[in-house]
Every structure is written in structure tokens, then in C-alpha cells.
Backbone as CSV, one residue per row, in Angstrom:
resi,resn,N_x,N_y,N_z,CA_x,CA_y,CA_z,C_x,C_y,C_z
1,UNK,-30.761,-11.099,-91.006,-30.557,-11.935,-92.185,-29.093,-12.357,-92.237
2,UNK,-28.864,-13.607,-92.131,-27.494,-14.089,-92.112,-27.082,-14.741,-93.417
3,UNK,-28.019,-15.251,-94.187,-27.646,-16.053,-95.342,-27.848,-15.359,-96.687
4,UNK,-28.355,-14.129,-96.678,-28.618,-13.445,-97.939,-27.756,-12.190,-98.028
5,UNK,-27.476,-11.791,-99.249,-26.729,-10.545,-99.437,-27.611,-9.368,-99.031
6,UNK,-26.977,-8.348,-98.469,-27.734,-7.159,-98.084,-28.384,-6.521,-99.308
7,UNK,-29.684,-6.250,-99.205,-30.406,-5.590,-100.283,-30.863,-6.502,-101.404
8,UNK,-30.593,-7.816,-101.310,-31.020,-8.722,-102.371,-32.534,-8.926,-102.289
9,UNK,-33.107,-9.379,-103.397,-34.553,-9.617,-103.403,-34.924,-10.674,-102.369
10,UNK,-34.127,-11.723,-102.297,-34.407,-12.797,-101.347,-34.311,-12.267,-99.916
11,UNK,-33.315,-11.440,-99.662,-33.148,-10.867,-98.328,-34.318,-9.985,-97.931
12,UNK,-34.788,-9.175,-98.874,-35.934,-8.296,-98.592,-37.189,-9.115,-98.295
13,UNK,-37.423,-10.135,-99.119,-38.612,-10.974,-98.941,-38.524,-11.739,-97.622
14,UNK,-37.336,-12.240,-97.278,-37.168,-12.994,-96.033,-37.425,-12.096,-94.821
15,UNK,-36.940,-10.871,-94.881,-37.165,-9.930,-93.784,-38.656,-9.657,-93.602
16,UNK,-39.359,-9.446,-94.707,-40.807,-9.242,-94.627,-41.528,-10.492,-94.123
17,UNK,-41.075,-11.643,-94.562,-41.670,-12.909,-94.123,-41.589,-13.028,-92.601
18,UNK,-40.432,-12.683,-92.038,-40.251,-12.788,-90.584,-41.044,-11.728,-89.827
19,UNK,-41.103,-10.520,-90.369,-41.730,-9.417,-89.641,-43.240,-9.337,-89.835
20,UNK,-43.702,-9.535,-91.063,-45.118,-9.274,-91.354,-45.892,-10.478,-91.862
21,UNK,-45.205,-11.584,-92.087,-45.906,-12.788,-92.504,-45.776,-13.094,-93.986
22,UNK,-46.216,-14.294,-94.370,-46.046,-14.741,-95.754,-46.904,-13.989,-96.777
23,UNK,-48.071,-13.499,-96.371,-48.935,-12.813,-97.342,-48.267,-11.541,-97.853
24,UNK,-47.756,-10.745,-96.934,-47.096,-9.481,-97.308,-45.828,-9.775,-98.098
25,UNK,-45.081,-10.785,-97.655,-43.846,-11.144,-98.347,-44.131,-11.651,-99.757
26,UNK,-45.222,-12.401,-99.912,-45.577,-12.901,-101.239,-45.907,-11.745,-102.189
27,UNK,-46.678,-10.787,-101.687,-47.047,-9.635,-102.515,-45.802,-8.864,-102.936
28,UNK,-44.906,-8.624,-101.988,-43.678,-7.884,-102.305,-42.812,-8.671,-103.269
29,UNK,-42.725,-9.984,-103.081,-41.914,-10.816,-103.955,-42.390,-10.796,-105.394
30,UNK,-43.709,-10.843,-105.585,-44.231,-10.792,-106.961,-43.976,-9.426,-107.576
31,UNK,-44.042,-8.363,-106.773,-43.741,-7.023,-107.296,-42.262,-6.889,-107.656
32,UNK,-41.411,-7.649,-106.976,-39.983,-7.634,-107.284,-39.643,-8.525,-108.482
33,UNK,-40.635,-9.224,-109.032,-40.432,-10.029,-110.225,-40.080,-11.482,-109.953
34,UNK,-40.325,-11.951,-108.753,-40.036,-13.349,-108.422,-41.238,-14.220,-108.765
35,UNK,-40.959,-15.466,-109.186,-42.028,-16.381,-109.551,-42.686,-16.958,-108.303
36,UNK,-43.956,-17.346,-108.478,-44.727,-17.918,-107.373,-44.044,-19.168,-106.826
37,UNK,-43.557,-20.033,-107.706,-42.930,-21.281,-107.260,-41.661,-21.007,-106.442
38,UNK,-40.910,-20.009,-106.841,-39.704,-19.637,-106.095,-40.074,-19.165,-104.699
39,UNK,-41.070,-18.304,-104.620,-41.501,-17.775,-103.329,-42.027,-18.878,-102.422
40,UNK,-42.817,-19.784,-102.974,-43.391,-20.856,-102.171,-42.297,-21.792,-101.637
41,UNK,-41.270,-22.032,-102.444,-40.143,-22.852,-102.002,-39.422,-22.174,-100.847
42,UNK,-39.142,-20.890,-100.990,-38.473,-20.133,-99.926,-39.317,-20.141,-98.651
43,UNK,-40.604,-19.901,-98.797,-41.485,-19.831,-97.625,-41.505,-21.155,-96.872
44,UNK,-41.553,-22.259,-97.616,-41.540,-23.567,-96.981,-40.257,-23.796,-96.190
45,UNK,-39.148,-23.403,-96.772,-37.852,-23.543,-96.095,-37.811,-22.686,-94.846
46,UNK,-38.228,-21.446,-94.942,-38.178,-20.533,-93.794,-39.145,-20.967,-92.695
47,UNK,-40.300,-21.490,-93.091,-41.271,-21.957,-92.101,-40.699,-23.148,-91.314
48,UNK,-40.042,-24.077,-92.022,-39.421,-25.226,-91.349,-38.282,-24.781,-90.435
49,UNK,-37.510,-23.800,-90.872,-36.425,-23.279,-90.036,-36.976,-22.697,-88.739
50,UNK,-38.064,-21.952,-88.842,-38.676,-21.357,-87.648,-39.190,-22.446,-86.702
51,UNK,-39.813,-23.477,-87.260,-40.336,-24.568,-86.436,-39.191,-25.296,-85.738
52,UNK,-38.081,-25.507,-86.442,-36.936,-26.189,-85.850,-36.322,-25.363,-84.727
53,UNK,-36.264,-24.048,-84.904,-35.708,-23.189,-83.856,-36.549,-23.273,-82.592
54,UNK,-37.868,-23.290,-82.737,-38.753,-23.385,-81.579,-38.570,-24.716,-80.873
55,UNK,-38.439,-25.790,-81.651,-38.264,-27.115,-81.079,-36.941,-27.207,-80.336
56,UNK,-35.884,-26.685,-80.927,-34.571,-26.730,-80.294,-34.581,-25.915,-79.015
57,UNK,-35.211,-24.762,-79.037,-35.268,-23.923,-77.848,-36.014,-24.634,-76.735
58,UNK,-37.139,-25.240,-77.060,-37.916,-25.963,-76.057,-37.124,-27.150,-75.512
59,UNK,-36.463,-27.868,-76.400,-35.671,-29.012,-75.971,-34.514,-28.563,-75.088
60,UNK,-33.901,-27.450,-75.423,-32.793,-26.935,-74.630,-33.265,-26.563,-73.233
61,UNK,-34.433,-25.950,-73.118,-34.971,-25.579,-71.813,-35.268,-26.825,-70.983
62,UNK,-35.857,-27.845,-71.620,-36.170,-29.082,-70.902,-34.897,-29.760,-70.432
63,UNK,-33.894,-29.805,-71.303,-32.626,-30.428,-70.952,-31.962,-29.681,-69.804
64,UNK,-31.998,-28.360,-69.860,-31.398,-27.558,-68.797,-32.079,-27.831,-67.460
65,UNK,-33.396,-27.963,-67.479,-34.136,-28.251,-66.250,-33.758,-29.629,-65.708
66,UNK,-33.613,-30.610,-66.593,-33.241,-31.957,-66.160,-31.827,-31.975,-65.587
67,UNK,-30.908,-31.275,-66.234,-29.533,-31.222,-65.750,-29.493,-30.560,-64.372
68,UNK,-30.257,-29.501,-64.205,-30.312,-28.819,-62.921,-30.840,-29.764,-61.835
69,UNK,-31.883,-30.510,-62.148,-32.460,-31.448,-61.183,-31.450,-32.534,-60.807
70,UNK,-30.715,-33.033,-61.780,-29.714,-34.073,-61.512,-28.602,-33.510,-60.632
71,UNK,-28.150,-32.300,-60.933,-27.089,-31.694,-60.129,-27.546,-31.450,-58.696
72,UNK,-28.805,-31.037,-58.524,-29.334,-30.834,-57.181,-29.417,-32.160,-56.424
73,UNK,-29.819,-33.210,-57.117,-29.899,-34.530,-56.481,-28.510,-35.006,-56.064
74,UNK,-27.509,-34.774,-56.913,-26.141,-35.155,-56.569,-25.665,-34.391,-55.337
75,UNK,-25.980,-33.107,-55.284,-25.580,-32.303,-54.130,-26.235,-32.826,-52.852
76,UNK,-27.493,-33.212,-52.927,-28.190,-33.759,-51.765,-27.545,-35.076,-51.319
77,UNK,-27.153,-35.912,-52.285,-26.500,-37.172,-51.944,-25.170,-36.935,-51.242
78,UNK,-24.401,-35.967,-51.738,-23.128,-35.657,-51.105,-23.352,-35.197,-49.671
79,UNK,-24.341,-34.356,-49.475,-24.660,-33.867,-48.138,-25.096,-35.024,-47.248
80,UNK,-25.900,-35.920,-47.783,-26.374,-37.069,-47.013,-25.204,-37.977,-46.639
81,UNK,-24.257,-38.160,-47.527,-23.102,-39.010,-47.237,-22.249,-38.382,-46.142
82,UNK,-22.098,-37.080,-46.183,-21.312,-36.395,-45.156,-21.959,-36.539,-43.790
83,UNK,-23.270,-36.387,-43.723,-23.956,-36.493,-42.439,-24.017,-37.935,-41.970
84,UNK,-23.942,-38.880,-42.860,-23.997,-40.292,-42.502,-22.722,-40.722,-41.790
85,UNK,-21.601,-40.099,-42.085,-20.327,-40.467,-41.492,-20.234,-40.035,-40.036
86,UNK,-21.048,-39.118,-39.608,-21.046,-38.681,-38.220,-21.545,-39.819,-37.336
87,UNK,-21.301,-39.680,-36.036,-21.723,-40.721,-35.091,-23.230,-40.909,-35.188
88,UNK,-23.660,-42.151,-35.291,-25.102,-42.381,-35.427,-25.825,-42.015,-34.135
89,UNK,-27.000,-41.505,-34.284,-27.797,-41.160,-33.110,-28.555,-42.393,-32.662
90,UNK,-28.730,-42.498,-31.361,-29.414,-43.663,-30.817,-30.915,-43.488,-31.005
91,UNK,-31.528,-44.469,-31.587,-32.957,-44.418,-31.850,-33.637,-45.369,-30.883
92,UNK,-34.586,-44.842,-30.159,-35.322,-45.705,-29.239,-36.716,-45.909,-29.765
93,UNK,-37.189,-47.118,-29.628,-38.539,-47.419,-30.075,-39.392,-47.637,-28.846
94,UNK,-40.604,-47.219,-28.865,-41.461,-47.423,-27.701,-41.733,-48.910,-27.501
95,UNK,-41.806,-49.309,-26.224,-42.067,-50.713,-25.913,-43.490,-51.050,-26.278
96,UNK,-43.666,-52.179,-26.889,-45.000,-52.605,-27.268,-45.391,-53.798,-26.419
97,UNK,-46.609,-53.837,-26.031,-47.095,-54.961,-25.238,-47.982,-55.817,-26.122
98,UNK,-47.709,-57.068,-26.076,-48.535,-57.973,-26.862,-49.175,-58.969,-25.900
99,UNK,-50.405,-59.187,-26.094,-51.122,-60.159,-25.269,-51.163,-61.474,-26.021
100,UNK,-51.001,-62.573,-25.290,-51.057,-63.863,-25.979,-52.440,-64.102,-26.556
101,UNK,-52.435,-64.665,-27.725,-53.696,-64.959,-28.384,-54.385,-66.101,-27.682
102,UNK,-55.673,-65.973,-27.420,-56.404,-67.047,-26.738,-56.968,-68.000,-27.774
103,UNK,-56.853,-69.272,-27.434,-57.277,-70.275,-28.406,-58.619,-70.816,-28.116
């Protein structure tokens, strides 16, 4: 819990919300004297925060994979440029025979 005071009602309910779910947290919150509307507002905020964290984590992983792929491609290009500067190898093509087309 980073945003609540230690031992506060909100902190206790938030901890239960994260560990055991909204049903248990709702029951504890009402026993602590919190109103239903207050609890529902908190739950909505915490649920959105959790969804955003998952999205950011997934996006970060995708971005990291893309950056890695780009860096690997750059490394391959550098290697290709280095090998290109060497003396070119002579390429021979097999002789092909063509017969004149008959009219």
C-alpha cells in the first residue's frame, strides 16, 4: 500500500481487495463503518488501476521485443556491410543453350 496511511480503514480495505477480492473487502468495509457508495467508488478506482498496470506491462513487453528485433536487424546490417567491403567473389553461371525458334 503506497497511497494510504498504515492501519487506516481505506488501507485495510485496499489490502483485502488486492488479496481476497472485492466481496471480502466490501464485507470488511461495511463492518468498519464505511458507506456502500464510498466502497464502490474505491473499488472502481482500484479495478481501473489494476487494469492499467496489466496493459502497461503488456505494452512494455511488446515494446521490448520490438526494440530487441530492431537492434538485431541493425547488427545484421552492420555485419553485412563489413562483409560487403571484402573482395567480391566471382560468380559463375552455367552456360545455357538456346535453340532457335522454328517458324
